[in-house]
Structures are given as structure tokens and as C-alpha cells.
N, C-alpha and C positions, 0 to 999 in steps of 0.2 A: 477331580478337576485339578489342573495345574494352577500354579500361583504366579500372577503377573508381577512384574517389577513394581516397586512402590511408586516410582515416578509417574506411572500411568494414572494412578489415583489423583495425582497433583495437577493433571492436565484436564481442564474443563472442555467439554464439547462445545462447538458452536451452537448457541441458542437458535441461531437462524436455521439450523438443520431441521428443527421441528417445523419451521415455516416451509422449508423446501420439501420435506417429506409430505406435508399436507398438500402443498401445491401440486406435487406429482400425482398424488392420489386423486385430486380434483380434476387434473388434466386427463388422467386415465378414464375418468367418467365423462369426458367430453366438455368440461367446463373451460371457459375462456379466461385463463389466468394471465394477469398483467404483471410481469416481473420487474419490480423496482428494488429488489433486494440484492441482486447479484452484481458484484463488482466487475462486470465484463460487458462493455458496449456491444451493440449488434453490428460490429465490424469484424472482418477477418484480415489476415495479413494481405497486404497489397499483392496483386497477381504476380508481379515479377519476383517477389520474395518467395512465394510458393514455387515458382518455376526454378528458382535457384536451388531450393531444397530438392526438387525432383531431379535436377541436373546432377546434384551431388550424388544421389542414389544411382543414377544411370552411369556415372563415371566411377562408381564403386568407391567414392570418398566417404566411407562409412566406418573406418577403423578408429581406434583411439587417437586423440590428438594429444598435444602437450597437456599436462594436468592443469595448467593455468590458461589454456585456450589457444586457438589458432593464432599464430603471430600476426597474420594479415587482418584478423578480426580485431585484435588488440590495437593494432595501428589505426584501424578505421574508427574505433571508439575514441582513441586519443585525438584523431583529426576532428571528430565531431565536437569534442570539448573545445578544441582550438578555434574551429570555424564558427560555431554557434555561441559559445560562451566566453570566447577570448581568454581561455584558461589552458595553460600548458600542463599536460599530464603525461609523464613518461609511460610508454606502453608496458614497461616492466612492472609498473605499480598496479596494473589491471589484472585481476584474476576472474576469468569467466567461470560461471557457476551454473548448476542446474536450477534455474530460476533464482529470483531474489531470496527465496526461502533457503536455498543452498548457501547463499552469501551470508545470511543471518546465522545459520548453523556454523559456518566457518568462523565468523566473527566471535560467536559465543565461545567456541573452542579456543580461539586464538588469544582472547583478551580477558576471559573471566574464569577464575579458578572456582572449584567446588567450595561452597560456603560463602562465596562473595555475593554481592548484589549490584544491580544496575538501576538507576533512576529513570523513570518514564512518566509521561503525563497520563492522567486518567481523565478522559478516555484515550485509548490508542488501539492499534491493531493487536488483537489478542494473541496471535501466534508468537509475537515477540517475547511475551512472558514464558511461553511454553518452550521456546528454544533454550532459554536459560535453565529450565528444569532439566533438560537433557545433559547439562554439564554439572548438575548438582548445585546450581546457583538459583537466584530468585530475582524477580523484579520488585522494586519498591515504587509503587504508584504515588504520584503527587497529585492531589486534588486540583482540578482546574474548573473554571466556569466561564460563562458567557462574558463576564466583565473583562476578562483577560483574553477573550477570543479563544479560550481553551488552550492557551499556551502557558507553560509553567512560569510563574513569577521567579525570575532568576535569583532573587533573594532567598527563595525557598530551597534552592539547590543546596546551599551550605547548611541550612537547617536540617535537611533530611540526610545529608552525607554523613557516613560513619566510617569506622576503620575497616569495614568490609566492602565499602562501595568502590567500584572500579571505573564506573563511567556513567555517562548520560546519553540516552538514546532518544532522538527526536525524529520527526517526519515532516517534510514539506514538499509538496502539498500534503495535507493530512487526510488520513482515513481514520475516523469517519466524518470529520467536520468540513473538509474541503478548504480549510484555512491555509494560508501561505505565510511562512515566517520570513521577515525581511532581513536584509543584510546586517543591520545594526543589532538585531536580536541575536543572530547567529554569532556575530563577533563577540557579543557579551557572554554568550553561552560558552564559547571556547575559552575566553579569558577566565571565566569562573572555574571551569573544569581544570584548566592548566594550573591555577592557583591551588586546587585541591589535589593535584597529582593524579588525575584520571584521564580517561579518553572520551572523545566525543564522536558519536556516530550520527549521521544524518541519512535517513531513508528518503531517497529521491525517486522512488519508482513511478511516481506520477509526474515527473519532470517533463516539461513540454506542454502539459495540460494546465496552463495558467491563463486566466482570463483577466485578472486584475492584479496589479503589482508586478514586481520584477520576476521574470523567469530566469533564475540564476542557479549556480551550483555552489555549494559550500566549499568546494575545492578552490574556488577563486579567492577564498579568505586565507586558507592555510593548507600546506601539504601534510599537516599532522592530523587532519580530520579523516575519519573513515567514512566513505560514502558508498551507499548501496544503490543499485539501479537495476532496471529490468527491461527486457523487450516486450513484456506482457501488455502494458497499458497504452503508452503513446504509439507503439508500433503494432498494436493489436495482434500479438503473438502469444496469447495466454498458454495454449496447449503445446507450444514449442518448447516450453520449460527452459528458458535461457535468461540469465541475469549476469550481473558482475559486481565486484567490490573493488574499490580503489583504496589501497592501503599506503601508509607512509613507507618511504624507502627502507626504513629500519625494520619493517615488518614483512618484507617480501619473502625472505627465506623461510620464516615460520609459516606464512600463509601458503607458500608453495608445498611445504611438507604436508600440511593438513589437507590441501586439495588432492595431493597424490593418494593419500590414505582414505579420505572421505568419499571421493567421487571417481577416482581414476581420471575422468575427464567429463566435461559437460557434453550433451548430445551433439555429435559431430554434424549431422545433417542440419540441425538448427543453427549451428555456428556458420556454416556456409550460407544459409539463407539470411542470417543476420548481417553479413557483409553487404548483401544487396539492400537490406533495410536501411542502411546508412547512406545510400546513394542519393544525390540531389533530387531526382525525380520522385523517389519514394517519400523523401522528407517533405516535398511539396504536397503530396497527397495526404500525408499525416497532418499537415497544417490545415488543409481543407476540412479534414475530419474534426480538428480542434475547433474550427469555426462552427461546424455543425453542432458540436457539443455545447458551445457557448450559447447558441440560439436556443437549444433545449433548456439550458440552465436558466436563461432569462424567462422563458415561457413558464417553467415550473415555479420559479420564484414569484412571478406575477400571480399564478394560480393559487399558490399557498397563501399569499397575502389576501387574496379575495376570500378564501375560506377561513381566514382568521387563525391560521396555523403559523406561529412565530418561528422564523428561522433564527437560531441563536448563535450561529458562527458565520463569519463572512465566507460565503461560498465562492472563494477566489480561484480554486483549482480543483484538480482531479475531476470526478463526476458525481459528487455527493453533496447533499444538503442535509443539515442536522436540524431537526425540528423538535420543539418543546410541545408535548401533548398533555402536560400536567393539568391543564384547565379542563380537559375532558375525560381524563382517566388517571388513576393512581398506579396503574400497572401497564406499561407500554407493551410488554410481551402479550398479555391477555388481549389488549386492544388490537394488536397486529394479528393475532390468531382469529379474533372475531371478524376483522375486516376481510381476511382471506376466506374464511368459511362462508361468509354471507355475501360478499361482493367481489371476491376473487381478485383482490389486489394484494401482492406480496411485498412487504416492507421488512426492514431489519430493525429489531428492537435494540435500544441502547445497552441492554444487559450484556451484549456480546463484547463491548469495548471497554468495560471498566465496572466500577462499583459505586462511585460517588454520584448520587442522584440518577443512576442509570435508568431507573424505572420511569423517568420523566421524558426520555428522548427516543426518537425514531430517526433512522437514517433512510433517506430517499436516494436512490441511484437513478440518474437520468440517462439510462442506458438503452432507451428505445425512442422511437420517433415521436414527433409532437402530437400526432393523432392518438397514439396510445397514451401519451401523457395526459391529453385532454380527457380521454375516456376514464383514466385512472382517477383524475381529479373529480370528475362527475360522480363516480362510484363512491369515492371517499366522502363527498358532500352528502350523498344519500345515507351513508352509514352514520355520519355525524348527526344528521337530522333525525334519523331513526332512534338514536340514543337519547334524544331530548324528551 
């Protein structure tokens, strides 16, 4: 047998894959599985967006683009920042990438040397840690809890910062908690990082999906913040694999070189479709979908309260609710597997997102309609009563 690179051993699989594999097996046997584990709502790209992609194919607009993206798409993204967020972003600072994952890989390569580390909250999106492994670096997770709404206490940043630390990576709205960081917090985070001589990255891939608090961009605070975004969530274009990163002016040349070598270019057809996604009529449809998600959110929150399942983070954005199940189990992963095997409801255990008290938490994704949510809550109640 061949020998894999050592970095492969350092990358943990998604624990939820065990849930997904089991769910697929049950569905293959004809079981009615309710999926509340997948970070993908039951929406698809708005019809004119799909038509724009088809039109690009029919017109043979399928070759390589500029490594940093179609100029007209970058202008459209810049206009979106100006129109919706009253923030000026030069199109030259925007690098279009194969999904937000591509943007995170680019940022890791651009700003983090081998042997260095980056600070992140525990819990957070797990792939962020793994992107750093690819460049020989590592994540340093800072413990958070419900008392701080799972945001890092900014005083802890300096405590955990060492001579190998290069930056702080945050997300708003957050996966898995759904919490939204406010403007004053982000201003404080930037001030702290600048004092320490590092960079700040804010993952905004759930931008637009905010139900409480300000829907803002960190770019309105400073041009020196790296911001990552995506067409996957708000625009319902998950499989189109298209994202972007906004970099400071001084990083444009380096980001361009990396994009040329890492990706050649992002998917061309997706880029033409994304131009249409930023048109007013499509944005109006996206807003209607946001309102639908908000109704689901409120429905789920009320149902969880009725079941006595405490929500431990303010579910202000994205489409997630973070729940403490420690009063009914000491192992969220086992509890999730049992729920799936016996009552066919799939949830994501907290083990996927970090290590601190991870066994206490479960993430719900309200990515299906209210009838399905009601059925899921009914089944969960049966499962909880069975365990008594």
C-alpha cells in the first residue's frame, strides 16, 4: 500500500457523515428521514439565474475567465456592497473563487506561513481548521460558551496570541450557532488584532440571512479586513461552487498570483449566472426566501421551547439553532444516532464544530418547511419520552 501525506491524518472527518451515511441507508430501505442536519435549504437558484447559466453555455461562454473573475461580475458584487450595505469596495479588491472554500484556501496560502497559527472560536466551521493544515499551519481554538453567545472574549485574544499567531478568523452569522456579531464587537476585534500585528478575517457566507440585529459587512469598518462570501446560501447556489474574497489593496497582487496558480479561474458558467443573481428582481426573491426562513426559525424555536430543549445561542442569522441536550444525554453523537435510527430525524452533533463541551450540543438546521419541522419535533418528543 502507498503512504498518504501526514497532513491527511491531521484532518478529521465530519462526524455528521456517519449521520448522513446512516440516513441514506434508511432512505434506501424506504424510511421517511427528515433532514435537519444539512446546511442547505430546500431552495434552488432563482429561475432567471439558471437561465443565465444555460444562456452562457449556449453562447459558448465556457472558457477560462480572468483568474480573479469576470470583470462584470466583480463590478456587480461591488455595486451590491454599495447599494445594500452603503460600503464602497473597489472591484479590483474582489477575487472570485470556486466557492467560499476556495477563498479560505487562498487566504490560508496568502497570509499564513508553515508553522504559524490562527485563532478561532470553539465552536466554529471545522473546515477552517483543515484549510490551515494544508499550508502546514494550525488553528488555535479559544473556548467559548453561552454566556458570551459563543463569541470570543476579546481579552482572550491577547492571552492566546503568541509569536506564531498571524490572525483571528471569525464568522457572522455563525455556523453552528446562528449568532450575529455586532459592529462594536468587530471594531474591537480589529483594534485588538492590529495592536498585535496580525490580520482579521470575517466569514460572511450567511450574509443577508439575518433576522435580528444589523445585517452589515465588516468591510464597512475597515479596508484592511479580509472578508469571505459566497453565492451558496443567500442566493441558493450551493452546487454552482462560487464565492469570493475581498482583500486589502496591498494584498491584490499576491492574491491574484495565488488565484492564477490554485484555480486558473472559478467556474465560468457559474460566474455568468451570478451576475444575474445580483439583479434587483432576484434579490427581491431572495428577500422573500429570507422571510420564509425567519418563519421557520420562529416555529422551530417555539417547538424547542415546548419540548424543554434549551437554545444556547441567539439564533439571529443563517439557518441554524444550537441546542443543549446535556440534561438528557452525556453524548450528543450517540443521541443523534439513536434519534435517526429509531425515529428517522437527522441532526448534527456538536462534535463536528469543536472540542469544548462539544458532547453537550446539537445543531438544528431549519432547512425544510414547517410541516416537516412539526413532524420532526413530534418524533423528537417521542424519542425523549421513550428514553425516560
